[in-house]
Every structure is written in structure tokens, then in C-alpha cells.
C-alpha positions in Angstrom: -42.7 40.5 -75.5 -43.7 41.6 -72.4 -45.1 38.8 -70.0 -47.0 40.0 -67.0 -46.7 37.8 -63.9 -48.7 39.1 -61.1 -49.3 38.0 -57.3 -52.1 38.5 -55.7 -50.8 40.0 -52.8 -47.2 42.3 -51.9 -44.2 40.2 -51.7 -41.7 40.9 -49.0 -38.4 40.6 -50.8 -34.9 41.8 -51.0 -33.8 42.8 -54.1 -30.8 44.4 -55.4 -31.1 48.0 -56.8 -29.1 50.8 -57.7 -26.3 49.6 -54.9 -28.9 49.6 -52.6 -31.0 46.8 -50.9 -34.6 46.8 -50.8 -36.0 47.1 -47.1 -39.3 46.4 -45.6 -41.8 45.9 -47.8 -39.9 46.8 -50.4 -38.8 50.0 -50.1 -35.3 51.5 -50.6 -33.7 51.9 -46.6 -33.6 55.4 -46.8 -37.7 55.8 -47.0 -37.9 53.3 -44.5 -38.8 55.4 -40.3 -36.3 53.0 -38.3 -36.1 49.2 -38.1 -39.3 46.8 -38.9 -42.0 47.4 -36.1 -44.1 45.0 -33.9 -48.1 45.6 -34.2 -50.0 44.6 -31.1 -53.7 43.8 -32.0 -55.7 42.1 -29.7 -57.0 39.4 -31.6 -53.6 37.3 -33.1 -55.7 35.5 -35.8 -58.7 37.2 -38.1 -61.7 36.0 -37.0 -65.3 35.9 -38.2 -67.5 37.7 -36.0 -70.7 36.3 -37.2 -74.0 36.5 -35.0 -75.8 33.5 -34.5 -78.9 34.3 -36.3 -78.1 36.7 -39.4 -79.7 39.4 -40.5 -81.7 39.5 -43.6 -82.9 42.3 -45.9 -86.2 41.6 -45.0 -85.7 42.6 -41.4 -83.9 45.2 -42.4 -86.4 46.8 -44.0 -89.1 45.8 -40.9 -86.6 47.9 -38.7 -86.4 51.2 -40.5 -90.2 51.1 -41.1 -90.8 50.5 -37.2 -88.6 53.3 -36.4 -90.0 55.6 -39.4 -86.9 55.7 -40.8 -86.9 56.8 -45.2 -85.1 54.3 -47.1 -84.3 53.0 -50.9 -83.4 49.9 -52.0 -80.5 49.8 -54.1 -78.5 47.0 -55.9 -76.6 45.6 -53.0 -77.2 48.1 -50.3 -80.8 50.1 -48.4 -79.6 53.8 -48.1 -81.3 55.7 -45.1 -80.5 59.3 -44.0 -77.4 59.1 -41.7 -78.0 59.4 -38.0 -74.2 60.3 -37.8 -74.6 63.7 -39.5 -75.0 66.7 -37.0 -78.4 67.9 -39.2 -80.1 65.0 -39.0 -83.1 64.7 -37.7 -85.5 60.9 -37.4 -88.1 63.2 -38.2 -88.3 66.2 -40.2 -85.8 65.0 -42.2 -87.1 64.9 -46.0 -87.3 62.0 -48.2 -84.7 63.4 -50.9 -82.6 61.3 -52.5 -79.7 63.7 -51.5 -79.7 63.0 -48.0 -79.4 59.5 -48.0 -75.9 59.4 -47.0 -76.1 56.3 -45.5 -75.7 52.6 -47.0 -76.6 49.5 -45.1 -75.7 46.1 -46.9 -78.4 43.7 -47.4 -76.5 40.9 -46.7 -74.0 41.4 -43.7 -76.2 44.3 -42.3 -72.8 46.6 -41.8 -73.3 50.0 -42.7 -71.4 53.4 -43.9 -71.7 56.7 -44.2 -70.6 58.9 -46.6 -70.8 62.0 -44.7 -69.0 61.2 -42.1 -67.3 58.1 -42.8 -68.8 55.9 -39.9 -69.2 52.6 -40.4 -70.1 49.2 -38.1 -71.7 46.2 -37.9 -76.1 46.0 -37.9 -76.1 46.1 -33.7 -74.3 49.6 -33.5 -76.8 50.9 -36.0 -79.6 49.5 -33.6 -77.9 51.0 -30.8 -77.4 54.6 -32.4 -80.7 55.0 -33.4 -82.0 53.7 -30.4 -80.1 56.3 -28.4 -78.1 53.4 -26.3 -75.0 55.3 -27.4 -72.9 57.9 -28.9 -70.8 55.8 -31.7 -70.0 59.0 -33.6 -68.7 61.2 -30.5 -67.1 58.4 -28.9 -65.2 57.3 -32.2 -66.2 54.0 -31.9 -67.7 53.5 -35.3 -65.8 55.6 -36.9 -63.7 54.2 -40.1 -60.0 53.1 -38.4 -57.6 56.3 -38.9 -54.0 55.4 -40.5 -51.5 54.7 -37.8 -49.3 58.3 -37.7 -46.5 56.0 -38.8 -48.3 54.6 -41.8 -49.0 58.4 -42.6 -45.6 59.8 -42.5 -44.8 57.0 -44.5 -47.4 58.1 -47.5 -46.1 61.5 -47.2 -42.4 60.8 -47.6 -42.9 58.4 -50.2 -45.6 60.4 -52.1 -43.7 63.8 -52.0 -40.2 61.8 -53.0 -42.3 60.6 -56.0 -42.0 63.4 -59.3 -44.6 62.4 -62.5 -43.1 60.3 -65.2 -42.2 63.2 -67.7 -40.5 64.7 -65.4 -37.8 62.6 -65.2 -34.3 64.3 -66.3 -33.4 61.4 -68.4 -35.5 60.8 -71.4 -34.0 57.4 -72.0 -35.2 56.7 -68.4 -38.4 57.6 -68.9 -38.7 55.5 -72.2 -37.5 52.8 -70.1 -39.6 53.3 -67.4 -42.6 53.3 -70.0 -41.3 50.0 -71.8 -41.1 47.9 -68.2 -44.8 49.1 -67.3 -46.5 48.6 -71.0 -47.0 52.4 -71.1 -45.9 53.9 -74.7 -49.2 54.6 -76.0 -50.6 56.1 -72.5 -50.0 59.8 -72.9 -48.4 62.4 -70.5 -52.2 63.9 -70.1 -53.8 60.3 -69.0 -51.4 59.9 -66.3 -52.1 63.3 -65.0 -55.4 63.0 -64.8 -54.6 60.0 -62.8 -51.8 61.4 -60.5 -49.8 58.9 -61.6 -46.0 59.1 -60.4 -43.0 57.7 -60.4 -40.4 56.7 -57.8 -36.8 56.3 -59.2 -34.8 55.0 -55.9 -37.5 51.9 -56.3 -38.5 51.7 -59.9 -41.9 52.3 -59.4 -45.1 53.3 -60.4 -46.8 55.3 -57.0 -50.9 55.1 -57.7 -52.6 57.5 -55.1 -55.2 56.9 -52.6 -57.4 60.0 -52.1 -60.5 60.1 -49.9 -63.5 61.1 -52.6 -64.5 64.8 -51.4 -61.7 65.9 -49.5 -58.6 64.3 -51.8 -57.2 63.5 -48.5 -53.8 61.0 -49.4 -55.0 57.7 -47.4 -52.5 55.5 -48.8 -50.3 54.1 -52.1 -50.1 51.5 -54.3 -46.2 50.8 -55.9 -46.0 48.8 -58.8 -42.4 47.8 -59.0 -40.6 45.8 -62.5 -37.6 43.8 -62.5 -36.7 42.0 -65.7 -36.8 38.5 -65.9 -35.2 36.8 -69.0 -37.3 38.1 -71.5 -40.5 39.1 -69.8 -41.0 41.3 -66.9 -42.1 40.7 -63.1 -44.5 43.0 -61.4 -44.4 43.6 -57.2 -47.2 45.4 -56.1 -46.4 47.0 -52.3 -50.0 48.8 -50.4 -49.6 51.3 -47.9 -51.4 50.4 -45.8 -51.1 46.7 -45.2 -53.4 44.9 -48.3 -56.3 44.0 -45.7 -56.6 47.8 -44.8 -56.0 49.1 -48.5 -59.6 49.7 -50.3 -58.7 51.8 -52.8 -61.1 52.2 -55.6 -58.6 53.6 -57.8 -60.1 56.6 -60.0 -63.0 57.1 -57.2 -62.1 61.1 -57.1 -63.0 61.5 -60.6 -66.1 59.8 -60.6 -69.2 62.0 -61.6 -72.6 61.8 -59.5 -74.1 62.2 -63.1 -72.1 58.9 -64.0 -74.5 56.0 -64.8 -72.1 53.4 -66.4 -68.3 52.5 -64.8 -65.9 49.5 -66.4 -64.0 48.0 -63.4 -60.5 46.8 -63.7 -58.4 44.0 -61.7 -55.6 46.9 -62.4 -54.5 50.2 -62.2 -52.4 50.4 -65.8 -55.9 48.9 -67.5 -58.0 51.7 -65.7 -55.3 54.2 -67.8 -56.0 52.1 -71.0 -59.7 52.0 -70.6 -60.2 55.6 -69.9 -58.0 56.8 -72.4 -58.8 54.8 -75.4 -63.0 55.4 -74.4 -63.7 57.8 -72.5 -65.7 56.3 -70.1 -65.5 56.3 -66.4 -63.2 53.2 -65.2 -62.2 52.0 -61.7 -59.6 49.4 -60.3 -60.5 47.0 -57.5 -57.7 47.3 -55.2 -56.8 43.7 -54.6 -57.6 42.1 -58.3 -59.2 39.3 -59.1 -58.6 38.1 -55.3 -61.4 39.6 -53.6 -64.1 42.3 -53.9 -64.5 44.1 -50.0 -67.6 44.6 -49.3 -67.0 47.8 -47.8 -66.6 49.1 -51.6 -70.2 48.3 -52.6 -71.6 51.8 -51.7 -69.4 53.5 -54.0 -70.3 51.6 -56.9 -74.2 52.0 -56.0 -74.9 54.7 -58.4 -74.0 53.3 -61.3 -77.0 51.3 -63.5 -74.3 49.3 -65.7 -71.0 47.9 -64.8 -68.9 46.1 -67.3 -66.3 43.9 -65.6 -62.9 43.3 -67.2 -60.6 42.1 -65.4 -57.8 39.9 -67.3 -57.6 37.6 -70.0 -57.4 34.3 -67.8 -59.8 31.8 -66.7 -59.3 32.4 -63.1 -60.1 36.3 -64.2 -63.4 35.0 -65.9 -64.3 33.1 -62.8 -63.8 36.4 -60.5 -65.8 38.2 -62.6 -69.0 35.7 -62.2 -68.3 35.7 -59.0 -67.7 39.5 -58.2 -71.3 39.9 -60.4 -73.0 37.5 -57.8 -72.3 40.4 -55.1 -72.9 43.5 -57.5 -76.2 42.8 -59.0 -76.2 40.2 -61.9 -78.8 42.1 -63.5 -76.4 45.2 -64.0 -73.2 43.7 -64.4 -71.8 42.7 -68.2 -68.8 40.8 -68.4 -65.4 40.6 -70.8 -64.9 37.0 -71.6 -61.2 37.1 -72.2 -60.1 35.4 -75.2 -57.3 36.5 -78.1 -59.1 39.5 -79.3 -60.0 40.1 -75.9 -57.0 40.4 -73.9 -55.8 43.2 -71.1 -57.4 46.5 -71.4 -53.5 47.7 -71.6 -52.3 44.9 -73.8 -55.5 45.8 -76.3 -54.4 49.3 -76.1 -50.7 48.5 -77.5 -52.3 46.1 -80.0 -54.1 48.5 -81.5 -57.6 47.1 -80.8 -60.6 49.0 -80.5 -61.4 49.0 -77.1 -65.0 50.2 -77.4 -66.0 47.1 -79.6 -64.9 44.6 -77.1 -67.1 46.5 -74.4 -69.6 46.2 -76.8 -69.8 42.5 -77.0 -69.6 42.1 -73.5 -72.1 39.6 -72.4 -74.7 39.5 -69.7 -73.9 38.3 -66.3 -77.8 37.5 -65.8 -79.9 34.9 -67.6 -83.4 33.5 -66.3 -82.3 29.8 -68.2 -80.2 27.5 -70.3 -82.4 27.2 -73.7 -80.3 25.3 -75.9 -76.3 24.8 -76.4 -76.0 28.1 -78.0 -75.7 29.7 -74.6 -72.6 27.1 -73.4 -70.5 26.7 -76.7 -68.3 29.7 -75.7 -68.2 28.4 -72.3 -67.1 25.0 -73.6 -64.6 26.8 -75.9 -63.2 28.6 -73.7 -62.5 25.2 -71.7 -61.2 23.5 -74.3 -58.7 26.3 -75.4 -57.8 27.0 -71.9 -57.5 23.5 -70.6 -54.5 24.1 -67.7 -56.4 26.9 -66.2 -60.0 24.8 -66.1 -57.6 21.8 -64.3 -57.6 24.3 -61.4 -54.4 25.8 -58.8 -51.2 23.4 -58.8 -49.8 22.9 -55.7 -46.3 23.6 -55.7 -45.3 21.2 -52.8 -46.9 18.4 -54.1 -46.0 17.7 -57.9 -47.2 13.8 -57.8 -51.0 15.3 -56.6 -50.7 17.5 -59.9 -50.0 14.5 -61.8 -52.8 12.5 -60.5 -56.0 15.7 -59.7 -54.0 18.1 -62.4 -55.0 21.3 -59.6 -57.2 22.5 -57.2 -60.5 23.2 -58.9 -64.1 25.4 -57.2 -67.0 23.8 -56.5 -65.8 20.5 -55.9 -65.6 18.5 -52.2 -62.4 17.0 -51.7 -63.3 13.8 -48.7 -59.9 13.2 -46.8 -59.1 10.4 -44.2 -56.7 8.3 -42.5 -55.9 6.0 -39.4 -55.8 7.9 -36.2 -52.5 9.9 -34.8 -50.9 9.3 -39.3 -51.1 13.4 -39.4 -54.1 14.3 -41.2 -54.0 17.5 -39.8 -50.6 18.5 -40.2 -50.9 17.3 -43.7 -53.9 19.3 -44.8 -53.0 22.5 -43.5 -49.2 22.4 -45.9 -51.8 21.1 -48.6 -54.0 23.7 -47.6 -51.0 26.6 -47.1 -49.6 25.7 -50.6 -52.5 26.7 -52.4 -53.1 29.9 -49.7 -49.5 31.0 -51.0 -50.8 31.0 -54.5 -53.8 33.5 -53.5 -56.3 30.9 -53.5 -58.6 32.8 -50.2 -58.7 30.1 -47.5 -61.0 29.3 -44.6 -60.0 27.1 -41.7 -62.5 25.2 -39.7 -60.5 23.2 -37.0 -62.8 21.6 -34.3 -60.3 19.6 -33.2 -57.4 21.8 -32.4 -57.0 25.5 -31.4 -56.6 28.1 -33.9 -53.5 29.1 -32.0 -52.2 25.5 -32.2 -53.4 25.3 -35.7 -51.6 28.9 -36.6 -48.4 28.0 -35.1 -48.3 24.6 -36.9 -49.0 26.2 -40.7 -46.5 29.3 -39.9 -43.9 26.5 -38.8 -44.8 25.0 -42.1 -44.3 28.1 -44.0 -41.2 29.3 -42.4 -39.6 25.5 -43.5 -38.3 25.7 -39.6 -38.5 25.8 -36.2 -39.2 29.2 -34.8 -38.9 28.6 -31.5 -34.5 28.8 -31.7 -34.8 31.8 -33.9 -37.7 34.0 -31.9 -35.9 37.5 -33.8 -37.1 36.6 -37.1 -40.9 35.6 -35.7 -41.7 39.3 -36.7 -40.4 38.8 -40.3 -42.0 35.8 -40.7 -45.3 36.2 -38.9 -45.7 39.8 -41.1 -45.5 37.7 -44.0 -47.7 35.1 -43.0 -50.4 37.6 -41.5 -50.5 39.1 -45.4 -51.9 35.6 -46.9 -55.6 35.5 -47.8 -56.1 32.7 -44.4 -59.1 33.3 -42.0 -60.3 30.6 -38.8 -63.5 29.8 -37.8 -63.8 30.7 -34.1 -65.6 27.1 -33.6 -63.9 24.5 -31.5 -65.6 21.1 -30.2 -69.1 20.5 -31.2 -71.6 22.4 -33.7 -74.1 22.8 -35.6 -74.0 22.0 -39.1 -76.7 25.2 -39.8 -74.3 27.5 -38.1 -70.9 27.0 -40.0 -73.1 26.6 -43.1 -73.7 30.1 -42.4 -70.6 31.0 -41.3 -69.3 29.8 -44.3 -71.2 31.8 -46.6 -70.9 34.5 -44.1 -67.0 34.0 -45.2 -67.6 33.5 -49.3 -69.7 37.1 -49.5 -67.3 39.3 -47.1 -63.8 37.6 -48.2 -64.3 35.3 -51.5 -63.1 32.7 -49.7 -62.5 29.5 -52.6 -61.3 27.2 -50.4 -63.1 26.2 -47.2 -61.0 23.3 -45.0 -63.7 21.4 -42.0 -61.3 19.4 -39.9 -63.7 17.3 -38.7 -66.8 16.0 -40.0 -67.9 14.1 -36.3 -67.8 17.5 -34.4 -71.3 18.1 -35.8 -72.7 15.3 -35.8 -73.4 15.4 -31.6 -75.5 18.8 -32.4 -77.9 17.7 -35.2 -81.4 16.3 -33.9 -82.5 15.4 -37.4 -82.5 11.6 -36.5 -81.1 9.1 -33.7 -79.4 7.3 -36.2 -76.0 8.9 -36.9 -75.5 7.3 -40.5 -78.3 9.9 -41.4 -77.2 12.4 -39.8 -73.9 11.9 -41.5 -75.3 11.7 -44.5 -77.5 15.1 -44.3 -74.0 16.9 -43.3 -72.4 15.6 -46.7 -75.3 17.1 -48.8 -75.3 20.1 -46.9 -71.1 20.5 -47.8 -71.8 19.4 -51.5 -74.8 21.7 -51.7 -72.6 25.2 -50.7 -69.5 23.9 -52.8 -71.8 23.9 -55.9 -73.9 26.7 -54.9 -70.9 29.2 -53.9 -68.4 27.9 -56.0 -66.2 26.9 -53.5 -64.0 24.2 -52.7 -64.9 22.2 -49.6 -62.2 19.7 -48.1 -63.9 17.2 -45.4 -61.6 15.5 -43.1 -63.8 12.0 -41.6 -62.5 9.8 -39.0 -61.7 6.0 -40.7 -64.0 3.1 -39.4 -61.9 1.1 -37.1 -60.0 -1.3 -39.1 -57.3 -4.0 -38.8 -53.2 -2.5 -38.1 -52.3 -4.1 -40.7 -55.0 -3.5 -43.0 -54.6 -0.4 -45.5 -57.8 1.7 -45.7 -60.1 1.9 -49.1 -63.0 4.0 -49.8 -65.0 1.9 -48.2 -63.4 2.6 -44.7 -64.9 5.8 -44.5 -66.7 6.8 -41.6 -70.7 6.3 -41.9 -72.4 5.0 -45.6 -71.5 5.4 -49.3 -73.0 8.7 -49.6 -69.9 10.9 -48.9 -68.1 8.8 -51.3 -70.9 9.4 -53.6 -71.0 13.0 -53.0 -67.2 13.6 -53.5 -65.3 15.0 -56.3 -61.8 13.5 -54.7 -61.5 11.0 -52.4 -58.1 11.7 -51.0 -56.5 8.7 -47.9 -53.7 8.9 -45.9 -52.3 5.7 -45.9 -49.9 5.0 -42.2 -47.8 1.5 -42.8 -46.7 0.6 -39.5 -43.8 -1.1 -38.7 -42.5 -3.1 -35.8 -38.8 -1.8 -35.7 -40.0 1.9 -36.2 -42.1 4.6 -37.3 -44.3 3.7 -40.1 -44.1 4.3 -43.9 -46.5 7.2 -45.2 -48.3 7.6 -48.6 -51.6 9.5 -50.3 -53.4 7.3 -51.9 -55.7 9.7 -54.2 -58.8 6.9 -55.0 -61.5 8.9 -56.1 -60.7 11.8 -59.1 -64.2 12.9 -60.9 -62.6 15.5 -62.6 -60.1 13.1 -65.1 -60.6 9.6 -63.1 -56.3 9.2 -62.8 -56.1 7.5 -59.2 -53.0 6.4 -57.6 -50.3 6.6 -54.8 -47.1 7.9 -54.1 -44.9 8.5 -50.7 -44.5 11.0 -48.2 -42.0 12.1 -45.9 -42.3 13.7 -42.6 -39.9 16.5 -41.7 -40.2 16.9 -38.0 -38.3 20.0 -37.9 -40.3 22.0 -40.6 -43.6 19.5 -40.0 -43.6 19.5 -43.8 -44.3 16.7 -45.7 -42.1 16.1 -48.7 -41.4 12.9 -51.3 -38.0 11.2 -50.9 -36.3 12.3 -53.8 -34.1 9.1 -54.6 -37.5 7.3 -54.9 -37.5 4.7 -58.0 -41.2 4.4 -58.3 -43.0 7.9 -56.9 -46.1 7.8 -58.3 -48.2 4.6 -59.3 -51.1 4.6 -60.9 -54.2 2.2 -59.5 -57.5 1.4 -60.9 -60.6 2.8 -59.1 -63.2 0.2 -60.2 -61.4 -3.0 -60.1 -58.8 -2.7 -57.7 -55.7 -3.4 -60.3 -52.4 -1.6 -60.0 -50.8 -0.7 -62.8 -47.1 -0.7 -62.4 -45.0 0.9 -65.2 -42.3 -0.6 -66.9 -38.5 1.0 -66.2 -38.3 1.1 -69.9 -41.7 3.3 -70.3 -41.2 7.1 -70.4 -41.9 9.4 -67.7 -45.3 10.5 -67.6 -46.8 7.1 -70.1 -47.9 3.9 -69.0 -47.4 1.4 -71.0 -50.0 -1.2 -72.3 -47.9 -4.0 -71.5 -47.3 -3.2 -68.1 -47.7 -5.9 -65.3 -50.7 -6.0 -63.0 -51.5 -7.0 -59.8 -54.6 -7.7 -57.7 -55.0 -6.8 -54.2 -55.1 -3.3 -52.1 -53.2 -0.5 -53.1 -49.5 -1.2 -53.4 -47.1 0.1 -50.6 -44.8 2.5 -52.4 -42.4 1.4 -50.0 -42.4 -2.2 -51.3 -38.6 -3.4 -51.9 -39.8 -5.8 -55.3 -43.3 -4.6 -56.4 -43.4 -8.1 -58.1 -44.9 -9.7 -55.2 -48.2 -9.0 -54.5 -49.3 -7.7 -51.3 -50.4 -9.4 -48.2 
């Protein structure tokens, strides 16, 4: 049985392979053109360039009508004649459908010309129509061409790769097919999709061809290495993931095709096309993201079936992508034992056409009975661990309490001034981001440069000031994370922040938003002179956004002024009780001040709506790496507490790990200090 362990982003690692070490981007050193290079960009950090007043679909239509530009309303885009084609004449252009080669996104206003490959923002389109610049000649709006060095690397790898069936040794070809699960995929299918094999790297090579011209623009390498009884797959893209927008299989699509199946892996597209004969496309970044730049290429299809995988995360991604594509034309294949990945279904001899016919519509007006919900409930009961969400790798005790990080929830985080809230929450978010959770940071208190420096130090698990020669290596790996920053600083309006978050969810498929902190949005609200009422409105806005966008929001709120010798409680959060009532999770960073030295810190989970487990566990700050870790020799790392009456449950030494005995002693009062030497004594 072959087990697929697939990461959402390329891993830069060194692999001993046939006597030569894997170099930059996972390729053999013989294929690497020189030493690793540093790329200089105008912006060191990805920023969200969102206009103060986002354009709406109604405003776009009004502008086109006012300038006499014919347009056709599509599923996610408006189609118009392109001003970037030489034969375009605004007044004499016929309304033929074939002439509508420019696509304008209804949500963002960005456009793409299929003929000239010109693209840009809504302001760029307006400037071109009104004659305020010649973007086509100046090259401002044309799609960014790949760097010359990338082009050379792509061509060198492609020329060196050979078709799988041309391998000189039959045993090697058979082993490669077994490693990638291609035992039932024919040579004709591989030839049809132009799939090759790179022997030095033991990788399949999937090409990225420009539609129409068939110019080679990039490659994706899928490597495989054995891990016990399974296989671990590693993806590498050229160019980097942020610029790799390849819908694998697009050159094979005919203009007459009205139905397509979207998959998350190229191997699944091969299996589906061979088994059903239907047009298939593979998303470039799997279930991690559906870039809006790809939507124009999907406008021609009246029906889109999303078959993205066999786990709950794939199901959630399919529902999210269907919103972008227009749910009325989308159907979703529900994961299950009899509906696995398409490639696995082919290898198991299942009927793929029958599975496609059983796809569920993504859109309906209302739920009228439990009948529409029973499959959803069964899915959650059958996938308990997946329903719990993404688990932290650096905070195992947090997993025991919260069970995981879930979409659509609101987490409120608080702690005393100077206790390290920003430092902890940055590592908390970085942990999830390294596991493929698309993250948006809103740091209103410290600059993005300083925040990025903290996160890079935590990512490298050490200070880079003393080893600047390794900065480029760590920065390249950090840059590949699905991490974005808002450019706001200081006081901001909640309306502007929410608009930016909605834009990020649409464009970058953000799953986790961190707001540090709420107090910086209260000064701009003119809703009421009462600060408590203003805060309640802001908390309600974030709650609504998290639910409507299926996005987790972590909100940092300062506590009320408390005595230094008192520990914080849920009631210590600044404002009314609305923040703790609306929140699904409440985390408190406790900092016990000591007279003789720095304080002892521990994290308290005082609310957990998912399953009710609450408790505390110690934290230890590592100054060199700016990380929090659990003391390795702590006898009582995790203590469970009751959220309603403040009773603390202490596990006896004879109890088994992970269980709480019914005969455990209870103590009233505040949450316990995990560093208290004698837990039998009540707290002060």
C-alpha cells in the first residue's frame, strides 16, 4: 500500500541520491546554473495593494456602458474587447463573442487579455481606455516574463528529461511507475500530456506551456523517496510557487468543451482523462490556493466538477474554490472510502465515471431537512482528527486542549503588557503557516519589518545576526511560506481592515488572520462616544467575517489594569463580556512576576467551544531563537481546569497519561501556576 504524503509548498532539502547531493530547489548540482542567487525586489515583503474604495461589479458595468464598450457577463469575469490588440477600434468593434478577449474580474477589477497577455489593475484599464498612457508599448501592463536565468534552467531540465517509456532499463521504468502509482496509466496518456522523467533527480516533469503558442514557461518536478512502507512526494516549481500559474492540461482544452474536472494533482488528471475521456485540469498549488489569475481560463465551462482529494481538507478547499468559480455551475466529489483520489480509484479498479455522476451540487437555496445534512454529519464523525483542524507541531499541549486550528472560529488572545504576546502569537501563527495554512498578519503595533525579523528568527530557530552568510538560504525558504502582511500601522478603520481581509481571502485563499491588536481600531470608529459600544461593534464585525468567510481570526486584546500579583481571568479582557462570548477560544498568556528575577509564563486556555477542554501549561522563552517551548523535565506540564466555577483538577501520579481520574483532588481559587512546587497548597 502506497501512502501519499504531499506538502503544499516546495521543500528545499538536501537528499543523497546516486552519489550526488541535491542542490538548490531540490535539483542535482549538475543542473544548477551557478551558486544560489539573491533576488532583489522593490518590496521585501508581500503587501496587499487594495484601493481605499474597492471597485464593485456594478461600477465596472457602469463605466463600460458610459464609454460605449460592449461586454458580456460571465461567471466570475466580464468579457470585453481588448484595447491592447492592434486591430482594436472602440467604435467600430463588432459585438461578436470571438472578439471579447479581455476578462475583467468582477470582484477585484483586475484584467487579463488572452491575446496580448496584458494584465493589470482596474486603474490601469481605465488609464488605457482614457488614453492616459500606452501600457502596451511601455510594457507596464504586460505579463511579467520569466527571468532569463529561470528560462535557461527550465530549458536545460526539459531537454535532459526523457519520456518514461524510453528509459533504457525496463526495471528502472517499472520502479518509477510503482513509485508514482502509474502502473495503470498508459504510455499514450503520458505522451498526450507531454510528461517526462528526469533520471538524476528521480522526478516526473510536468511542463507549463502557454496556451496557443505552446511556449515552455515553466516546470513542476515531482520527486519521490521511500519512507518505510510508503512514498513521500516533494514538489518543486520553476518559477517559484507565487509565479507558477500553470493549469496543467490547458493546451489540450478545446474551445467547444463546456465541462471540465479540476483536480489537485497532475497524476489525478492523467488518471481521470484516461478513464473518462473528459477534459481535466490540475491546479498549480493543489488545495492551498486558487489564484484569481486563473479564473479567465475557466470562463468557457458551463459545468465544473471539483475532485480535489480524499480528506476533509480537500472537501473544505473544494467548497471555498466553488465560491470563486460561481457555485451554480460547480459540483463537488465528496471524499470517502469509495471515492478516493482519482489515481487511487483507477488503481483500485473503481468506476471513475460513476463517481463523477454522483458529484453533489455546490449550490442550493436552503436546507429543508436533516436529509441534506446527514452526509456532512457522517463526514465529521468519520474524520474526527481532520474535523479538529490543523495541529501545532511546536505546542503539543495546545493540541491536547484545543485539538487543532479550525476554520471559521474566533480566538481572543490576551496577556499582561510586556509579557510577550506578539512574540508568542507570531510563533503560534508561524507554526500553522509552515503546515500550509495561508496566513494574513495585521500588525498595527509594530512594523512589518520588525515582525518579519522576529518570525524569520523563529523560523530559523536562531539569530541570523551572527551568521549572515546563511541569510539568503533561510530567507528563500521563508519567502515560500503562504504568509502575507497588511501594510497598515497605527489606528485604522474597521471597515478598511475588513475590506482588506475579504480581498485577501478571495485573492490568496487566506485561512488564518491575525489582528494585533483590537485597540488600534477603536479610535477611528465614530459609531458612539462609548468605547465599550465601539469595541462590541468591532468584535461583532470580526465574528461575522470569520463565519461568513470560513476563516479563522485570532484577535489580540489588551487586558484591564490588574494588580501585578493577580492572575488574569476571562473577565480581565478589556471591554464588555461580548469579546469572550463571541469567541470560540480564549487564550491568556499568564506572567507571574518574581521579585528575584524574570517572571514565569504559562498559557491558559479558559474557553474552548469545540469540546470544552480547558487548562494551563508552562512556557519557557528561548531568547536566542525568540521561541516559547515546554520545559522538558516538567512533572505537570498540562493541568485541566473547569471553566465555569474555577475548580482546578490535578491528575494523580498513578493516573495514566492523558486521563483524568474521577478521584482527583480539586482546589478552588484561581488558575494554578504550573511552576508551583507543591500543588497541594491552594494558591494565594
